[in-house]
PyMOL Python script that loads the backbone (N, CA, C, O; Angstrom):
from pymol import cmd

cmd.read_pdbstr("""\
ATOM      1  N   MET A   1     -48.264 139.161 -33.662  1.00  0.00           N
ATOM      2  CA  MET A   1     -47.990 140.197 -33.393  1.00  0.00           C
ATOM      3  C   MET A   1     -47.216 140.864 -32.204  1.00  0.00           C
ATOM      4  O   MET A   1     -47.383 140.599 -31.014  1.00  0.00           O
ATOM      5  N   PRO A   2     -46.434 141.679 -32.675  1.00  0.00           N
ATOM      6  CA  PRO A   2     -45.611 142.107 -30.971  1.00  0.00           C
ATOM      7  C   PRO A   2     -46.111 143.236 -30.881  1.00  0.00           C
ATOM      8  O   PRO A   2     -46.570 143.851 -31.843  1.00  0.00           O
ATOM      9  N   LYS A   3     -46.079 143.685 -29.606  1.00  0.00           N
ATOM     10  CA  LYS A   3     -46.326 144.569 -28.518  1.00  0.00           C
ATOM     11  C   LYS A   3     -45.537 146.731 -29.704  1.00  0.00           C
ATOM     12  O   LYS A   3     -44.624 147.370 -30.225  1.00  0.00           O
ATOM     13  N   MET A   4     -46.533 146.662 -29.423  1.00  0.00           N
ATOM     14  CA  MET A   4     -46.226 148.299 -30.154  1.00  0.00           C
ATOM     15  C   MET A   4     -45.420 149.441 -29.078  1.00  0.00           C
ATOM     16  O   MET A   4     -46.148 149.683 -28.116  1.00  0.00           O
ATOM     17  N   LYS A   5     -44.245 150.101 -29.034  1.00  0.00           N
ATOM     18  CA  LYS A   5     -43.653 150.757 -28.640  1.00  0.00           C
ATOM     19  C   LYS A   5     -44.612 152.019 -28.382  1.00  0.00           C
ATOM     20  O   LYS A   5     -45.410 152.467 -29.206  1.00  0.00           O
ATOM     21  N   THR A   6     -44.356 152.580 -26.907  1.00  0.00           N
ATOM     22  CA  THR A   6     -44.457 153.786 -27.179  1.00  0.00           C
ATOM     23  C   THR A   6     -43.232 154.483 -27.472  1.00  0.00           C
ATOM     24  O   THR A   6     -42.145 153.905 -27.511  1.00  0.00           O
ATOM     25  N   LYS A   7     -43.367 155.569 -27.654  1.00  0.00           N
ATOM     26  CA  LYS A   7     -42.458 156.414 -27.612  1.00  0.00           C
ATOM     27  C   LYS A   7     -42.479 157.643 -26.560  1.00  0.00           C
ATOM     28  O   LYS A   7     -43.194 158.576 -26.194  1.00  0.00           O
ATOM     29  N   ARG A   8     -40.683 156.770 -26.207  1.00  0.00           N
ATOM     30  CA  ARG A   8     -41.222 157.773 -24.236  1.00  0.00           C
ATOM     31  C   ARG A   8     -40.795 158.832 -24.588  1.00  0.00           C
ATOM     32  O   ARG A   8     -40.458 159.351 -23.524  1.00  0.00           O
ATOM     33  N   GLY A   9     -40.507 159.733 -25.614  1.00  0.00           N
ATOM     34  CA  GLY A   9     -39.791 161.226 -25.568  1.00  0.00           C
ATOM     35  C   GLY A   9     -41.486 162.235 -25.384  1.00  0.00           C
ATOM     36  O   GLY A   9     -41.690 163.364 -24.938  1.00  0.00           O
ATOM     37  N   ALA A  10     -42.352 161.273 -25.910  1.00  0.00           N
ATOM     38  CA  ALA A  10     -43.472 161.766 -25.249  1.00  0.00           C
ATOM     39  C   ALA A  10     -44.927 161.172 -24.433  1.00  0.00           C
ATOM     40  O   ALA A  10     -46.034 161.609 -24.120  1.00  0.00           O
ATOM     41  N   ALA A  11     -43.999 159.662 -24.301  1.00  0.00           N
ATOM     42  CA  ALA A  11     -45.036 159.627 -22.304  1.00  0.00           C
ATOM     43  C   ALA A  11     -44.800 160.643 -21.401  1.00  0.00           C
ATOM     44  O   ALA A  11     -45.643 161.061 -20.607  1.00  0.00           O
ATOM     45  N   LYS A  12     -43.341 161.165 -21.539  1.00  0.00           N
ATOM     46  CA  LYS A  12     -42.728 162.506 -20.623  1.00  0.00           C
ATOM     47  C   LYS A  12     -43.313 163.206 -20.409  1.00  0.00           C
ATOM     48  O   LYS A  12     -43.732 163.665 -19.346  1.00  0.00           O
ATOM     49  N   ARG A  13     -43.520 163.523 -21.843  1.00  0.00           N
ATOM     50  CA  ARG A  13     -43.801 165.546 -21.829  1.00  0.00           C
ATOM     51  C   ARG A  13     -45.498 165.333 -21.535  1.00  0.00           C
ATOM     52  O   ARG A  13     -45.857 166.061 -20.609  1.00  0.00           O
ATOM     53  N   PHE A  14     -46.823 164.345 -22.223  1.00  0.00           N
ATOM     54  CA  PHE A  14     -48.169 164.337 -22.551  1.00  0.00           C
ATOM     55  C   PHE A  14     -48.234 163.386 -21.107  1.00  0.00           C
ATOM     56  O   PHE A  14     -47.405 162.545 -20.758  1.00  0.00           O
ATOM     57  N   ASN A  15     -49.523 163.810 -20.367  1.00  0.00           N
ATOM     58  CA  ASN A  15     -50.793 162.858 -20.159  1.00  0.00           C
ATOM     59  C   ASN A  15     -52.153 163.246 -20.368  1.00  0.00           C
ATOM     60  O   ASN A  15     -52.701 164.335 -20.545  1.00  0.00           O
ATOM     61  N   VAL A  16     -52.736 161.517 -20.267  1.00  0.00           N
ATOM     62  CA  VAL A  16     -53.823 161.952 -20.779  1.00  0.00           C
ATOM     63  C   VAL A  16     -54.713 161.409 -19.404  1.00  0.00           C
ATOM     64  O   VAL A  16     -54.645 160.522 -18.553  1.00  0.00           O
ATOM     65  N   GLN A  17     -55.546 162.502 -19.765  1.00  0.00           N
ATOM     66  CA  GLN A  17     -57.067 162.263 -18.359  1.00  0.00           C
ATOM     67  C   GLN A  17     -57.780 161.126 -18.578  1.00  0.00           C
ATOM     68  O   GLN A  17     -57.239 160.391 -19.404  1.00  0.00           O
ATOM     69  N   GLY A  18     -59.078 160.617 -18.008  1.00  0.00           N
ATOM     70  CA  GLY A  18     -59.611 160.240 -18.267  1.00  0.00           C
ATOM     71  C   GLY A  18     -60.684 159.894 -19.373  1.00  0.00           C
ATOM     72  O   GLY A  18     -61.103 158.872 -19.915  1.00  0.00           O
ATOM     73  N   ALA A  19     -61.017 161.795 -19.466  1.00  0.00           N
ATOM     74  CA  ALA A  19     -61.335 161.700 -20.259  1.00  0.00           C
ATOM     75  C   ALA A  19     -61.464 161.752 -21.610  1.00  0.00           C
ATOM     76  O   ALA A  19     -62.500 161.920 -22.254  1.00  0.00           O
ATOM     77  N   GLY A  20     -60.537 161.624 -21.939  1.00  0.00           N
ATOM     78  CA  GLY A  20     -59.667 161.366 -23.180  1.00  0.00           C
ATOM     79  C   GLY A  20     -58.724 161.762 -23.887  1.00  0.00           C
ATOM     80  O   GLY A  20     -57.906 161.320 -24.694  1.00  0.00           O
ATOM     81  N   GLY A  21     -59.292 163.554 -22.962  1.00  0.00           N
ATOM     82  CA  GLY A  21     -58.311 165.099 -23.147  1.00  0.00           C
ATOM     83  C   GLY A  21     -56.874 163.937 -23.107  1.00  0.00           C
ATOM     84  O   GLY A  21     -56.842 162.714 -22.978  1.00  0.00           O
ATOM     85  N   ILE A  22     -55.517 165.210 -23.322  1.00  0.00           N
ATOM     86  CA  ILE A  22     -54.288 165.483 -23.006  1.00  0.00           C
ATOM     87  C   ILE A  22     -53.768 166.231 -22.986  1.00  0.00           C
ATOM     88  O   ILE A  22     -53.479 166.932 -23.956  1.00  0.00           O
ATOM     89  N   LYS A  23     -53.338 166.426 -21.526  1.00  0.00           N
ATOM     90  CA  LYS A  23     -52.523 167.057 -21.264  1.00  0.00           C
ATOM     91  C   LYS A  23     -50.973 168.048 -21.623  1.00  0.00           C
ATOM     92  O   LYS A  23     -50.075 167.653 -22.367  1.00  0.00           O
ATOM     93  N   ARG A  24     -50.981 168.977 -21.104  1.00  0.00           N
ATOM     94  CA  ARG A  24     -48.736 169.052 -21.690  1.00  0.00           C
ATOM     95  C   ARG A  24     -48.806 170.435 -19.959  1.00  0.00           C
ATOM     96  O   ARG A  24     -49.663 170.835 -19.171  1.00  0.00           O
ATOM     97  N   SER A  25     -47.428 170.627 -20.193  1.00  0.00           N
ATOM     98  CA  SER A  25     -47.352 172.037 -19.950  1.00  0.00           C
ATOM     99  C   SER A  25     -46.806 173.311 -20.758  1.00  0.00           C
ATOM    100  O   SER A  25     -46.302 173.076 -21.856  1.00  0.00           O
ATOM    101  N   LYS A  26     -46.844 174.239 -20.444  1.00  0.00           N
ATOM    102  CA  LYS A  26     -46.436 175.355 -21.243  1.00  0.00           C
ATOM    103  C   LYS A  26     -45.049 175.361 -21.601  1.00  0.00           C
ATOM    104  O   LYS A  26     -44.297 174.844 -20.775  1.00  0.00           O
ATOM    105  N   ALA A  27     -44.386 175.969 -22.958  1.00  0.00           N
ATOM    106  CA  ALA A  27     -43.355 176.068 -23.271  1.00  0.00           C
ATOM    107  C   ALA A  27     -42.254 177.225 -22.850  1.00  0.00           C
ATOM    108  O   ALA A  27     -42.540 177.375 -21.662  1.00  0.00           O
ATOM    109  N   PHE A  28     -41.452 177.891 -23.050  1.00  0.00           N
ATOM    110  CA  PHE A  28     -40.754 178.679 -22.437  1.00  0.00           C
ATOM    111  C   PHE A  28     -40.632 179.070 -21.088  1.00  0.00           C
ATOM    112  O   PHE A  28     -40.642 180.232 -20.680  1.00  0.00           O
ATOM    113  N   LEU A  29     -40.526 178.137 -20.478  1.00  0.00           N
ATOM    114  CA  LEU A  29     -40.357 178.440 -18.941  1.00  0.00           C
ATOM    115  C   LEU A  29     -38.709 178.329 -18.068  1.00  0.00           C
ATOM    116  O   LEU A  29     -38.230 178.590 -16.965  1.00  0.00           O
ATOM    117  N   ARG A  30     -38.267 177.732 -19.471  1.00  0.00           N
ATOM    118  CA  ARG A  30     -36.742 176.713 -19.034  1.00  0.00           C
ATOM    119  C   ARG A  30     -35.536 177.780 -19.032  1.00  0.00           C
ATOM    120  O   ARG A  30     -34.557 177.274 -18.483  1.00  0.00           O
ATOM    121  N   HIS A  31     -35.413 178.442 -19.252  1.00  0.00           N
ATOM    122  CA  HIS A  31     -34.129 179.107 -19.502  1.00  0.00           C
ATOM    123  C   HIS A  31     -34.729 180.396 -19.847  1.00  0.00           C
ATOM    124  O   HIS A  31     -35.940 180.606 -19.904  1.00  0.00           O
ATOM    125  N   ILE A  32     -33.459 181.555 -20.156  1.00  0.00           N
ATOM    126  CA  ILE A  32     -33.724 182.514 -20.489  1.00  0.00           C
ATOM    127  C   ILE A  32     -34.615 183.450 -19.851  1.00  0.00           C
ATOM    128  O   ILE A  32     -34.970 184.386 -20.568  1.00  0.00           O
ATOM    129  N   LEU A  33     -35.312 183.403 -18.010  1.00  0.00           N
ATOM    130  CA  LEU A  33     -35.867 184.045 -18.257  1.00  0.00           C
ATOM    131  C   LEU A  33     -35.521 185.506 -17.151  1.00  0.00           C
ATOM    132  O   LEU A  33     -36.403 185.577 -16.296  1.00  0.00           O
ATOM    133  N   THR A  34     -34.462 186.625 -17.011  1.00  0.00           N
ATOM    134  CA  THR A  34     -34.751 187.411 -16.870  1.00  0.00           C
ATOM    135  C   THR A  34     -35.149 188.837 -17.597  1.00  0.00           C
ATOM    136  O   THR A  34     -35.434 190.007 -17.340  1.00  0.00           O
ATOM    137  N   LYS A  35     -34.987 188.022 -18.557  1.00  0.00           N
ATOM    138  CA  LYS A  35     -35.901 189.600 -19.755  1.00  0.00           C
ATOM    139  C   LYS A  35     -37.645 189.551 -20.301  1.00  0.00           C
ATOM    140  O   LYS A  35     -38.343 190.299 -20.984  1.00  0.00           O
ATOM    141  N   LYS A  36     -37.868 188.214 -19.567  1.00  0.00           N
ATOM    142  CA  LYS A  36     -39.500 187.062 -19.280  1.00  0.00           C
ATOM    143  C   LYS A  36     -40.238 188.291 -18.043  1.00  0.00           C
ATOM    144  O   LYS A  36     -40.411 188.337 -16.826  1.00  0.00           O
ATOM    145  N   THR A  37     -40.395 188.809 -18.755  1.00  0.00           N
ATOM    146  CA  THR A  37     -42.062 189.526 -17.232  1.00  0.00           C
ATOM    147  C   THR A  37     -42.088 188.673 -16.380  1.00  0.00           C
ATOM    148  O   THR A  37     -41.746 187.511 -16.602  1.00  0.00           O
ATOM    149  N   THR A  38     -42.493 189.093 -15.272  1.00  0.00           N
ATOM    150  CA  THR A  38     -42.784 188.757 -13.996  1.00  0.00           C
ATOM    151  C   THR A  38     -44.698 187.690 -14.185  1.00  0.00           C
ATOM    152  O   THR A  38     -45.090 186.677 -13.607  1.00  0.00           O
ATOM    153  N   LYS A  39     -45.266 188.435 -15.065  1.00  0.00           N
ATOM    154  CA  LYS A  39     -46.300 187.902 -15.277  1.00  0.00           C
ATOM    155  C   LYS A  39     -46.864 187.272 -16.238  1.00  0.00           C
ATOM    156  O   LYS A  39     -47.860 186.563 -16.095  1.00  0.00           O
ATOM    157  N   ARG A  40     -46.025 187.563 -17.749  1.00  0.00           N
ATOM    158  CA  ARG A  40     -45.910 186.624 -18.594  1.00  0.00           C
ATOM    159  C   ARG A  40     -44.787 185.685 -18.064  1.00  0.00           C
ATOM    160  O   ARG A  40     -43.759 186.038 -18.644  1.00  0.00           O
ATOM    161  N   LYS A  41     -44.509 184.611 -17.193  1.00  0.00           N
ATOM    162  CA  LYS A  41     -43.624 183.384 -16.157  1.00  0.00           C
ATOM    163  C   LYS A  41     -44.238 182.820 -15.533  1.00  0.00           C
ATOM    164  O   LYS A  41     -44.252 181.602 -15.358  1.00  0.00           O
ATOM    165  N   ARG A  42     -45.471 184.410 -14.644  1.00  0.00           N
ATOM    166  CA  ARG A  42     -46.745 183.448 -14.322  1.00  0.00           C
ATOM    167  C   ARG A  42     -47.902 182.532 -15.116  1.00  0.00           C
ATOM    168  O   ARG A  42     -48.453 181.537 -14.645  1.00  0.00           O
ATOM    169  N   GLY A  43     -48.160 183.189 -16.607  1.00  0.00           N
ATOM    170  CA  GLY A  43     -48.634 182.541 -16.814  1.00  0.00           C
ATOM    171  C   GLY A  43     -48.552 181.196 -18.028  1.00  0.00           C
ATOM    172  O   GLY A  43     -49.237 180.668 -18.905  1.00  0.00           O
ATOM    173  N   LEU A  44     -47.447 181.117 -17.488  1.00  0.00           N
ATOM    174  CA  LEU A  44     -46.553 180.013 -18.639  1.00  0.00           C
ATOM    175  C   LEU A  44     -46.895 179.370 -17.420  1.00  0.00           C
ATOM    176  O   LEU A  44     -47.015 178.234 -17.880  1.00  0.00           O
ATOM    177  N   ARG A  45     -47.142 179.244 -16.213  1.00  0.00           N
ATOM    178  CA  ARG A  45     -47.020 177.671 -15.440  1.00  0.00           C
ATOM    179  C   ARG A  45     -48.503 176.942 -15.488  1.00  0.00           C
ATOM    180  O   ARG A  45     -49.696 177.134 -15.724  1.00  0.00           O
ATOM    181  N   GLY A  46     -47.176 175.615 -14.942  1.00  0.00           N
ATOM    182  CA  GLY A  46     -49.514 174.965 -14.735  1.00  0.00           C
ATOM    183  C   GLY A  46     -49.038 173.938 -16.555  1.00  0.00           C
ATOM    184  O   GLY A  46     -48.040 173.917 -17.275  1.00  0.00           O
ATOM    185  N   THR A  47     -50.650 173.139 -16.600  1.00  0.00           N
ATOM    186  CA  THR A  47     -50.386 172.876 -17.802  1.00  0.00           C
ATOM    187  C   THR A  47     -51.915 173.214 -18.410  1.00  0.00           C
ATOM    188  O   THR A  47     -52.815 173.614 -17.670  1.00  0.00           O
ATOM    189  N   VAL A  48     -52.063 173.040 -19.598  1.00  0.00           N
ATOM    190  CA  VAL A  48     -53.263 173.022 -20.513  1.00  0.00           C
ATOM    191  C   VAL A  48     -53.320 172.225 -21.158  1.00  0.00           C
ATOM    192  O   VAL A  48     -52.365 171.544 -21.534  1.00  0.00           O
ATOM    193  N   GLN A  49     -55.149 172.013 -21.645  1.00  0.00           N
ATOM    194  CA  GLN A  49     -55.409 171.075 -23.057  1.00  0.00           C
ATOM    195  C   GLN A  49     -54.454 170.994 -24.793  1.00  0.00           C
ATOM    196  O   GLN A  49     -54.171 172.048 -25.363  1.00  0.00           O
ATOM    197  N   LEU A  50     -54.265 170.304 -25.102  1.00  0.00           N
ATOM    198  CA  LEU A  50     -53.247 169.922 -25.625  1.00  0.00           C
ATOM    199  C   LEU A  50     -54.430 170.426 -26.870  1.00  0.00           C
ATOM    200  O   LEU A  50     -55.585 170.052 -26.668  1.00  0.00           O
ATOM    201  N   ASP A  51     -54.134 171.332 -28.247  1.00  0.00           N
ATOM    202  CA  ASP A  51     -55.625 170.933 -28.678  1.00  0.00           C
ATOM    203  C   ASP A  51     -56.059 170.214 -30.625  1.00  0.00           C
ATOM    204  O   ASP A  51     -55.373 169.740 -31.531  1.00  0.00           O
ATOM    205  N   ASP A  52     -57.329 170.478 -30.464  1.00  0.00           N
ATOM    206  CA  ASP A  52     -57.669 169.403 -31.555  1.00  0.00           C
ATOM    207  C   ASP A  52     -56.312 169.243 -32.805  1.00  0.00           C
ATOM    208  O   ASP A  52     -56.391 168.027 -32.978  1.00  0.00           O
ATOM    209  N   THR A  53     -55.366 169.625 -33.578  1.00  0.00           N
ATOM    210  CA  THR A  53     -55.197 169.650 -34.273  1.00  0.00           C
ATOM    211  C   THR A  53     -53.972 168.392 -34.214  1.00  0.00           C
ATOM    212  O   THR A  53     -53.459 167.650 -35.051  1.00  0.00           O
ATOM    213  N   ASN A  54     -53.819 168.618 -32.682  1.00  0.00           N
ATOM    214  CA  ASN A  54     -52.386 167.512 -32.938  1.00  0.00           C
ATOM    215  C   ASN A  54     -52.597 166.417 -31.776  1.00  0.00           C
ATOM    216  O   ASN A  54     -51.603 165.798 -31.396  1.00  0.00           O
ATOM    217  N   VAL A  55     -53.758 166.175 -31.243  1.00  0.00           N
ATOM    218  CA  VAL A  55     -54.039 164.823 -30.126  1.00  0.00           C
ATOM    219  C   VAL A  55     -53.810 163.592 -31.239  1.00  0.00           C
ATOM    220  O   VAL A  55     -53.376 162.591 -30.669  1.00  0.00           O
ATOM    221  N   ARG A  56     -53.974 163.427 -32.550  1.00  0.00           N
ATOM    222  CA  ARG A  56     -54.530 162.601 -33.597  1.00  0.00           C
ATOM    223  C   ARG A  56     -53.226 162.242 -32.415  1.00  0.00           C
ATOM    224  O   ARG A  56     -53.167 161.820 -31.260  1.00  0.00           O
ATOM    225  N   ALA A  57     -51.693 162.960 -34.121  1.00  0.00           N
ATOM    226  CA  ALA A  57     -50.546 162.867 -33.632  1.00  0.00           C
ATOM    227  C   ALA A  57     -50.256 162.098 -32.279  1.00  0.00           C
ATOM    228  O   ALA A  57     -50.263 160.882 -32.472  1.00  0.00           O
ATOM    229  N   VAL A  58     -49.998 162.457 -30.947  1.00  0.00           N
ATOM    230  CA  VAL A  58     -49.942 162.403 -29.770  1.00  0.00           C
ATOM    231  C   VAL A  58     -50.425 161.190 -29.622  1.00  0.00           C
ATOM    232  O   VAL A  58     -49.601 160.401 -29.159  1.00  0.00           O
ATOM    233  N   LYS A  59     -51.835 160.601 -29.930  1.00  0.00           N
ATOM    234  CA  LYS A  59     -52.597 160.106 -29.672  1.00  0.00           C
ATOM    235  C   LYS A  59     -51.718 158.426 -30.763  1.00  0.00           C
ATOM    236  O   LYS A  59     -52.083 157.262 -30.598  1.00  0.00           O
ATOM    237  N   ALA A  60     -50.940 158.741 -31.451  1.00  0.00           N
ATOM    238  CA  ALA A  60     -50.477 157.653 -32.374  1.00  0.00           C
ATOM    239  C   ALA A  60     -49.287 157.232 -32.036  1.00  0.00           C
ATOM    240  O   ALA A  60     -48.986 156.100 -32.416  1.00  0.00           O
ATOM    241  N   MET A  61     -48.041 158.209 -31.037  1.00  0.00           N
ATOM    242  CA  MET A  61     -47.347 158.192 -30.481  1.00  0.00           C
ATOM    243  C   MET A  61     -47.353 157.361 -28.745  1.00  0.00           C
ATOM    244  O   MET A  61     -46.480 156.809 -28.074  1.00  0.00           O
ATOM    245  N   LEU A  62     -48.687 157.624 -28.560  1.00  0.00           N
ATOM    246  CA  LEU A  62     -48.600 156.833 -26.832  1.00  0.00           C
ATOM    247  C   LEU A  62     -50.542 155.944 -27.263  1.00  0.00           C
ATOM    248  O   LEU A  62     -51.672 156.398 -27.082  1.00  0.00           O
ATOM    249  N   PRO A  63     -50.023 154.481 -27.902  1.00  0.00           N
ATOM    250  CA  PRO A  63     -50.507 153.739 -28.272  1.00  0.00           C
ATOM    251  C   PRO A  63     -51.424 152.861 -27.196  1.00  0.00           C
ATOM    252  O   PRO A  63     -52.205 152.027 -27.653  1.00  0.00           O
ATOM    253  N   TYR A  64     -51.296 153.102 -25.476  1.00  0.00           N
ATOM    254  CA  TYR A  64     -52.270 152.011 -24.423  1.00  0.00           C
ATOM    255  C   TYR A  64     -52.246 153.278 -23.610  1.00  0.00           C
ATOM    256  O   TYR A  64     -52.253 152.942 -22.426  1.00  0.00           O
ATOM    257  N   ALA A  65     -52.219 154.671 -23.737  1.00  0.00           N
ATOM    258  CA  ALA A  65     -52.263 155.755 -22.820  1.00  0.00           C
ATOM    259  C   ALA A  65     -53.834 156.250 -23.337  1.00  0.00           C
ATOM    260  O   ALA A  65     -54.377 157.225 -22.817  1.00  0.00           O
TER     261      ALA A  65
END
""", "prot")
cmd.dss("prot")
cmd.show_as("cartoon", "prot")
cmd.util.cbc("prot")
cmd.orient("prot")
């Protein structure tokens, strides 16, 4: 069997943590920022844990992570 390929788009978007959780960055902070409040933009910074409903799909895209 050949090696499985990692989905490169997923590899750039997600980080697998040591305990097995997956980190992702928040959406809606790329453009059209003038109409968004400073409080809202501040809340969109940083990373969060991936929701349990999506973990199985993301792990399938990252076979060696």
